[in-house]
PAVEXPA-304664 format. One record per residue (C-alpha): residue number from 1; residue in three letters; x, y, z. Coordinates in pm, whole numbers, m for minus. Example, Ala and Ser with C-alpha at 12.3 -4.5 7.8 and 13.67 -1.06 7.14 Angstrom:
REM residues 2
SITE	1	ALA	1230	m450	780
SITE	2	SER	1367	m106	714
REM end
This chain:
REM residues 243
SITE	1	MET	10313	m8438	23772
SITE	2	ARG	10394	m8198	24052
SITE	3	LEU	10283	m7838	24010
SITE	4	SER	10643	m7714	24026
SITE	5	SER	10746	m7949	23744
SITE	6	LYS	10457	m7828	23532
SITE	7	LEU	10554	m7469	23601
SITE	8	VAL	10916	m7525	23499
SITE	9	GLY	10813	m7712	23184
SITE	10	LEU	10568	m7446	23074
SITE	11	VAL	10815	m7163	23140
SITE	12	ALA	11081	m7348	22940
SITE	13	ALA	10836	m7411	22655
SITE	14	MET	10735	m7045	22653
SITE	15	LEU	11098	m6929	22647
SITE	16	ILE	11189	m7167	22367
SITE	17	SER	10887	m7073	22157
SITE	18	SER	10956	m6704	22221
SITE	19	LEU	11316	m6740	22103
SITE	20	LEU	11199	m6936	21801
SITE	21	LEU	10942	m6665	21729
SITE	22	ALA	11201	m6388	21751
SITE	23	GLY	11445	m6575	21530
SITE	24	SER	11184	m6663	21270
SITE	25	ILE	11064	m6302	21256
SITE	26	ILE	11421	m6186	21187
SITE	27	LEU	11468	m6448	20915
SITE	28	TYR	11131	m6365	20762
SITE	29	GLY	11222	m5996	20751
SITE	30	ARG	11552	m6075	20578
SITE	31	SER	11384	m6303	20324
SITE	32	VAL	11127	m6034	20239
SITE	33	ALA	11410	m5784	20194
SITE	34	GLN	11586	m6034	19963
SITE	35	VAL	11272	m6067	19750
SITE	36	SER	11263	m5688	19715
SITE	37	ALA	11634	m5680	19628
SITE	38	THR	11586	m5946	19359
SITE	39	HIS	11301	m5750	19205
SITE	40	GLU	11515	m5435	19212
SITE	41	THR	11807	m5612	19045
SITE	42	ARG	11576	m5742	18772
SITE	43	GLN	11444	m5391	18712
SITE	44	LYS	11795	m5246	18690
SITE	45	SER	11898	m5524	18451
SITE	46	ILE	11606	m5445	18221
SITE	47	LEU	11688	m5074	18231
SITE	48	LEU	12052	m5142	18144
SITE	49	ALA	11955	m5357	17846
SITE	50	ASP	11710	m5087	17737
SITE	51	GLU	11992	m4834	17765
SITE	52	ILE	12199	m5029	17513
SITE	53	ARG	11904	m5035	17275
SITE	54	GLN	11822	m4668	17333
SITE	55	SER	12183	m4553	17294
SITE	56	SER	12204	m4737	16961
SITE	57	ASP	11887	m4561	16844
SITE	58	ASP	12018	m4225	16968
SITE	59	LEU	12346	m4276	16781
SITE	60	THR	12152	m4362	16465
SITE	61	ARG	11935	m4053	16492
SITE	62	LEU	12221	m3814	16570
SITE	63	GLY	12452	m3965	16308
SITE	64	ARG	12189	m3939	16036
SITE	65	THR	12100	m3585	16141
SITE	66	TYR	12463	m3477	16129
SITE	67	VAL	12509	m3631	15783
SITE	68	VAL	12213	m3433	15650
SITE	69	THR	12268	m3101	15833
SITE	70	GLY	12642	m3092	15901
SITE	71	LYS	12574	m2921	16238
SITE	72	ALA	12864	m2984	16478
SITE	73	ALA	12633	m3004	16784
SITE	74	TYR	12492	m3336	16666
SITE	75	LYS	12838	m3485	16624
SITE	76	ARG	12937	m3369	16974
SITE	77	GLN	12627	m3534	17119
SITE	78	TYR	12705	m3848	16920
SITE	79	GLN	13053	m3864	17070
SITE	80	SER	12920	m3793	17420
SITE	81	ILE	12699	m4103	17402
SITE	82	LEU	13000	m4316	17311
SITE	83	ASP	13208	m4162	17591
SITE	84	ILE	12937	m4227	17850
SITE	85	ARG	12895	m4588	17739
SITE	86	SER	13270	m4657	17753
SITE	87	GLY	13319	m4487	18090
SITE	88	ARG	13519	m4191	17957
SITE	89	ALA	13251	m3941	18059
SITE	90	PRO	13011	m3928	18358
SITE	91	ARG	12668	m4080	18322
SITE	92	PRO	12375	m3841	18374
SITE	93	GLU	12168	m3922	18679
SITE	94	GLU	11865	m4141	18601
SITE	95	TYR	12005	m4196	18254
SITE	96	HIS	11722	m4436	18169
SITE	97	ARG	11482	m4142	18149
SITE	98	ILE	11443	m3912	17847
SITE	99	TYR	11769	m3728	17793
SITE	100	TRP	11918	m3689	17443
SITE	101	ASP	11587	m3593	17284
SITE	102	PHE	11592	m3283	17504
SITE	103	VAL	11960	m3205	17444
SITE	104	ALA	11928	m3248	17067
SITE	105	ALA	11641	m2996	17071
SITE	106	GLY	11866	m2737	17238
SITE	107	VAL	11719	m2781	17586
SITE	108	ALA	11962	m2768	17879
SITE	109	LYS	12066	m3103	18027
SITE	110	PRO	11759	m3224	18218
SITE	111	ARG	11963	m3383	18498
SITE	112	PRO	12317	m3336	18634
SITE	113	ASP	12606	m3571	18572
SITE	114	GLY	12658	m3863	18803
SITE	115	GLU	12908	m4147	18829
SITE	116	THR	13165	m4225	18561
SITE	117	VAL	13137	m4598	18493
SITE	118	SER	13156	m4816	18183
SITE	119	MET	12884	m5045	18055
SITE	120	PRO	13080	m5368	18132
SITE	121	ASP	13131	m5256	18492
SITE	122	LEU	12759	m5195	18532
SITE	123	MET	12691	m5546	18402
SITE	124	LYS	12924	m5695	18662
SITE	125	ARG	12760	m5500	18944
SITE	126	LEU	12421	m5645	18862
SITE	127	GLY	12552	m6002	18882
SITE	128	PHE	12477	m6110	18527
SITE	129	SER	12551	m6470	18444
SITE	130	GLN	12839	m6529	18204
SITE	131	ARG	12599	m6604	17916
SITE	132	GLU	12400	m6288	17987
SITE	133	TYR	12718	m6084	18010
SITE	134	ASP	12847	m6230	17683
SITE	135	MET	12521	m6150	17504
SITE	136	LEU	12514	m5789	17618
SITE	137	ALA	12883	m5753	17541
SITE	138	GLU	12818	m5890	17191
SITE	139	SER	12540	m5637	17143
SITE	140	VAL	12773	m5355	17246
SITE	141	ARG	13046	m5484	17012
SITE	142	ASN	12801	m5499	16723
SITE	143	SER	12694	m5147	16807
SITE	144	ASP	13057	m5040	16784
SITE	145	GLY	13066	m5194	16436
SITE	146	LEU	12772	m4979	16335
SITE	147	VAL	12954	m4680	16481
SITE	148	GLN	13236	m4737	16231
SITE	149	LEU	12987	m4712	15946
SITE	150	GLU	12836	m4397	16094
SITE	151	VAL	13178	m4240	16147
SITE	152	GLU	13265	m4318	15784
SITE	153	ALA	12948	m4136	15673
SITE	154	MET	13024	m3837	15898
SITE	155	ASN	13380	m3824	15765
SITE	156	LEU	13248	m3807	15408
SITE	157	VAL	13045	m3499	15499
SITE	158	GLU	13369	m3342	15622
SITE	159	GLY	13558	m3436	15306
SITE	160	LYS	13748	m3723	15469
SITE	161	ASP	13780	m4094	15406
SITE	162	SER	13699	m4373	15653
SITE	163	THR	14034	m4326	15829
SITE	164	GLY	13987	m3953	15871
SITE	165	GLN	14229	m3850	15597
SITE	166	PRO	14130	m3577	15348
SITE	167	LEU	13977	m3707	15026
SITE	168	ALA	14192	m3671	14713
SITE	169	GLN	13906	m3513	14518
SITE	170	PRO	13631	m3397	14756
SITE	171	ASP	13291	m3306	14620
SITE	172	GLY	13043	m3169	14875
SITE	173	VAL	12722	m3277	14706
SITE	174	ARG	12850	m3616	14592
SITE	175	ASP	13011	m3697	14926
SITE	176	ARG	12701	m3596	15125
SITE	177	ASN	12482	m3816	14907
SITE	178	ARG	12722	m4105	14955
SITE	179	ALA	12708	m4047	15331
SITE	180	ILE	12328	m4043	15329
SITE	181	ASP	12324	m4366	15131
SITE	182	LEU	12558	m4528	15386
SITE	183	VAL	12336	m4457	15686
SITE	184	HIS	12027	m4582	15502
SITE	185	SER	12182	m4883	15331
SITE	186	ASP	12096	m5251	15367
SITE	187	ALA	12428	m5300	15547
SITE	188	TYR	12325	m5036	15799
SITE	189	HIS	11999	m5214	15880
SITE	190	ALA	12182	m5546	15895
SITE	191	PHE	12409	m5398	16162
SITE	192	LYS	12104	m5285	16360
SITE	193	ALA	11962	m5637	16348
SITE	194	GLN	12295	m5778	16469
SITE	195	ILE	12281	m5541	16765
SITE	196	MET	11928	m5640	16861
SITE	197	LYS	11959	m6020	16820
SITE	198	PRO	12186	m6086	17124
SITE	199	LEU	11994	m5820	17315
SITE	200	ASP	11671	m6009	17256
SITE	201	GLY	11839	m6331	17371
SITE	202	PHE	11959	m6155	17684
SITE	203	TYR	11605	m6058	17776
SITE	204	GLY	11500	m6423	17770
SITE	205	LEU	11795	m6544	17980
SITE	206	MET	11767	m6265	18232
SITE	207	GLN	11394	m6311	18277
SITE	208	ALA	11433	m6688	18333
SITE	209	ARG	11713	m6637	18587
SITE	210	THR	11543	m6361	18783
SITE	211	ASP	11206	m6542	18778
SITE	212	ALA	11375	m6845	18933
SITE	213	ALA	11551	m6628	19191
SITE	214	VAL	11227	m6452	19284
SITE	215	ALA	11045	m6786	19314
SITE	216	THR	11317	m6924	19543
SITE	217	ASP	11321	m6614	19762
SITE	218	GLU	10941	m6605	19787
SITE	219	ALA	10930	m6976	19882
SITE	220	ARG	11186	m6910	20156
SITE	221	ALA	10985	m6615	20282
SITE	222	HIS	10669	m6827	20288
SITE	223	LEU	10850	m7095	20488
SITE	224	TYR	10971	m6844	20747
SITE	225	PHE	10623	m6695	20769
SITE	226	THR	10485	m7042	20846
SITE	227	VAL	10745	m7082	21121
SITE	228	VAL	10649	m6740	21262
SITE	229	VAL	10282	m6843	21281
SITE	230	ALA	10369	m7177	21441
SITE	231	ALA	10604	m7017	21696
SITE	232	LEU	10350	m6748	21778
SITE	233	THR	10082	m7013	21831
SITE	234	ALA	10311	m7215	22058
SITE	235	THR	10407	m6905	22256
SITE	236	VAL	10046	m6800	22311
SITE	237	ALA	9944	m7155	22403
SITE	238	SER	10225	m7192	22658
SITE	239	PHE	10145	m6851	22805
SITE	240	LEU	9779	m6944	22847
SITE	241	ALA	9870	m7283	22995
SITE	242	LEU	10108	m7111	23238
SITE	243	GLY	9834	m6873	23339
REM end
């Protein structure tokens, strides 16, 4: 082969391998970013599910405390949790951190308010599958059922029936004891179990889906990394041959 032909061939090979190297580096960078994004989405999904569980526990604690003490502050906090969950009130920033334990103790809000968004909208943003969405939605609905029982107990403390109408013959001691019995009854604990059952199922579905997504993204990143190494090797080899 003539020297000029060799020169043209080697230059062409070096250019092609260089372009392939540049392209594979870009694709590898994107795939690594996608792996990070998948991990972040999984973390946010877990935090959102934990929020449903934590908000149910906070409602239980505040509702029971109000029934025993009758202090209006606990009922206001109770209602605030419901308003935040339904999107009627702004969510505190970093809401997954400790919040209502501080407020209930009389400490100022640990973090400022953030975006106003409902729980279903947050689920949609995170790209839950329909089954995952349905399970979390069922957990929220069951939590709302427990809320009705808690509201009935709080109404009794205020001398009202389950619909909020004044009792025909109110009795402070009797009605408070009835309210306390309601929020510690077998039906109450059955409601709590109904809240947690679909939530537990959600954890399993979400973990399986996100594990598969992470595995796919990591395999793609590994493939692009292999192409980067191969293209780099070809580029260096053609450069040395040209020299």
